[in-house]
C-alpha positions in Angstrom: 46.5 173.7 180.1 45.1 170.8 178.1 44.8 167.5 180.0 47.0 164.7 178.7 45.9 161.4 177.2 46.5 158.3 179.4 49.6 156.5 178.1 48.9 153.2 176.3 51.3 151.5 178.6 48.9 152.2 181.5 45.9 150.9 179.6 46.6 147.1 179.5 45.0 144.6 181.8 48.1 144.2 184.0 48.4 148.0 184.6 44.7 148.4 185.4 44.7 145.5 187.8 47.5 147.2 189.7 45.9 150.6 189.6 42.6 149.4 191.1 44.6 147.7 193.9 46.0 151.0 194.9 43.9 153.6 196.7 45.4 156.9 195.7 43.6 160.2 196.1 41.8 161.6 193.1 38.9 163.9 192.2 35.9 163.0 190.2 35.1 165.2 187.2 34.4 168.7 188.7 32.4 169.8 185.6 29.7 167.3 186.3 28.7 168.3 189.8 25.0 168.3 190.3 22.9 171.2 191.7 22.7 171.2 195.5 19.0 170.5 195.5 17.4 168.3 192.9 13.6 168.4 192.4 12.8 164.7 192.9 9.4 163.7 194.0 10.7 160.2 195.1 13.7 158.6 196.7 16.7 158.1 194.3 16.8 154.6 192.8 19.9 152.5 193.2 21.3 151.1 189.9 24.5 149.4 188.7 26.2 149.1 185.4 29.1 147.0 184.1 31.9 148.9 182.4 33.3 146.0 180.3 36.9 146.2 179.1 37.4 143.6 176.3 40.8 142.3 175.4 41.4 142.5 171.6 44.4 142.2 169.4 45.2 146.0 169.5 44.5 146.4 173.3 41.5 146.8 175.5 38.2 148.1 174.1 35.1 149.2 176.0 31.9 147.3 175.2 28.8 149.4 174.7 25.2 148.7 174.0 22.8 150.8 171.9 19.4 150.7 173.5 16.5 149.6 171.5 14.6 152.3 169.6 11.2 151.3 170.9 12.0 151.8 174.6 10.1 154.4 176.5 13.2 155.8 178.3 16.5 156.6 176.7 15.6 155.0 173.4 18.6 154.6 171.1 21.1 155.9 173.6 24.6 154.4 174.1 24.8 152.7 177.4 26.7 150.2 179.5 24.9 147.0 180.4 23.0 147.6 183.7 19.8 148.5 185.5 18.2 148.7 188.8 19.6 147.0 191.9 16.9 144.4 192.9 16.1 143.4 196.4 17.6 139.9 195.9 20.9 141.2 194.4 23.7 140.4 196.8 25.6 143.6 195.9 25.9 146.3 193.3 28.5 144.2 191.6 26.1 141.2 191.5 23.4 143.5 190.0 25.7 144.7 187.3 26.7 141.2 186.3 23.1 140.0 186.4 22.0 142.8 184.1 24.8 142.2 181.7 23.8 138.5 181.4 20.1 139.5 180.9 20.7 142.2 178.4 23.5 140.8 176.2 24.1 137.2 177.3 27.4 138.0 178.9 28.1 135.3 181.5 29.5 136.5 184.9 32.1 133.8 184.7 33.7 135.6 181.7 34.2 138.8 183.7 37.1 139.6 186.0 36.0 142.4 188.3 38.7 145.1 188.8 36.8 147.4 191.1 34.3 150.2 191.2 34.2 153.9 190.4 32.4 156.5 192.5 28.6 156.5 192.2 27.1 158.7 189.6 23.8 160.6 190.2 21.7 161.0 187.1 19.2 163.8 186.5 16.4 161.2 186.4 16.9 160.1 190.0 19.2 157.1 189.7 22.2 156.5 191.8 24.5 154.4 189.5 27.3 152.2 190.8 29.8 151.6 188.0 31.6 148.3 188.2 34.7 147.9 186.0 35.6 144.4 184.7 38.0 142.8 182.2 36.9 140.2 179.7 39.9 138.3 178.4 37.9 136.2 175.9 34.6 137.7 174.8 32.1 134.9 174.3 29.3 135.2 171.6 26.8 137.8 172.8 23.1 137.5 172.7 21.6 141.0 172.9 18.0 140.9 174.1 16.0 142.7 171.4 13.5 144.0 174.0 16.3 146.1 175.4 19.3 146.2 173.1 19.6 147.0 169.4 23.2 145.9 169.1 26.6 146.0 170.8 29.9 147.6 169.7 33.3 148.4 171.1 35.6 151.4 171.1 39.3 151.3 171.9 40.0 152.3 175.5 42.9 154.5 174.3 40.5 156.6 172.3 38.2 157.0 175.2 41.0 157.9 177.6 42.1 160.8 175.4 40.4 164.0 176.6 40.8 165.6 173.2 37.8 163.4 172.3 35.7 164.7 175.2 33.4 167.6 174.3 31.9 169.5 177.2 28.5 170.9 176.5 25.7 172.7 178.4 22.0 172.4 178.0 18.7 173.0 179.9 17.1 169.8 181.1 13.5 169.3 182.3 13.1 166.8 185.1 10.4 164.2 184.4 9.2 164.2 188.0 8.9 168.0 187.9 8.1 169.1 184.3 7.9 172.8 185.3 11.5 172.8 186.6 14.4 173.4 184.2 18.0 173.1 185.4 21.2 173.9 183.5 23.6 171.0 183.3 27.0 170.4 181.8 27.6 167.0 180.1 30.3 165.3 178.0 29.9 164.0 174.5 32.3 161.5 173.0 31.8 161.0 169.2 32.7 157.8 167.6 32.5 156.5 164.0 32.7 152.8 163.1 32.0 150.4 160.3 29.5 148.0 161.8 29.5 144.3 160.9 25.8 144.1 161.7 23.0 144.4 160.9 24.2 145.9 157.6 27.8 144.8 156.9 30.0 147.8 155.9 27.5 150.4 157.2 29.3 153.4 158.7 27.6 154.3 162.0 27.9 157.6 163.9 27.7 157.2 167.6 27.3 159.9 170.3 28.4 158.6 173.7 27.0 161.1 176.2 25.2 161.7 179.5 25.8 159.2 182.3 27.8 156.9 180.1 30.3 159.6 179.1 30.4 160.9 182.6 31.5 157.5 184.0 34.1 157.3 181.3 35.3 160.7 182.2 35.6 159.6 185.9 37.6 156.6 184.7 39.9 159.0 182.9 40.3 161.1 186.1 41.0 157.9 188.1 43.7 156.8 185.7 45.2 160.3 185.5 45.6 160.7 189.2 48.8 159.6 191.1 48.4 156.0 192.3 49.9 156.8 195.7 
């Protein structure tokens, strides 16, 4: 039976604040479970990302970054602002807010933290803590060209409709063990938008996938589950 879309009435800031205050039992996306033993040569690396929900005239949108094309890892991919948790970060939340300010110039004072989603283990050895926050008024952003090509938003209602979630399977080679290939399932969420920059009117095709899509899928599962 197809999964339902999250009703728009449950996707405003007031409803999300209430949802995050309630515990409720829910299951993370079962299709994304990792193999029991991963061939890592080093300890997993703690990381944190900010899943920013921006208030716009037609409702909440999710703010994404497209990583710079010259980066060594994950060049050009769609991401949330985030990175490694540093030793002087007070918490994963503090790390996510720090990274957002460093990457796109988003001040921590502009973000109202709602809560966190379960950690997500990536195939490259990161243990990612997703922090969800609402931005009532989005200040001018200053993407760092060393890390970010540009930012864009997608309506939360679009992302919380599972009809837009495409489940795929592929063989992945782990960087720390190049001889080892493991079959993984992953989600892809396609999005098309007319970008105001750098070329006004240019139609861009985005593929939101990997860890970013997985965390969105877990947000969907969280909102789908009963709140009590």
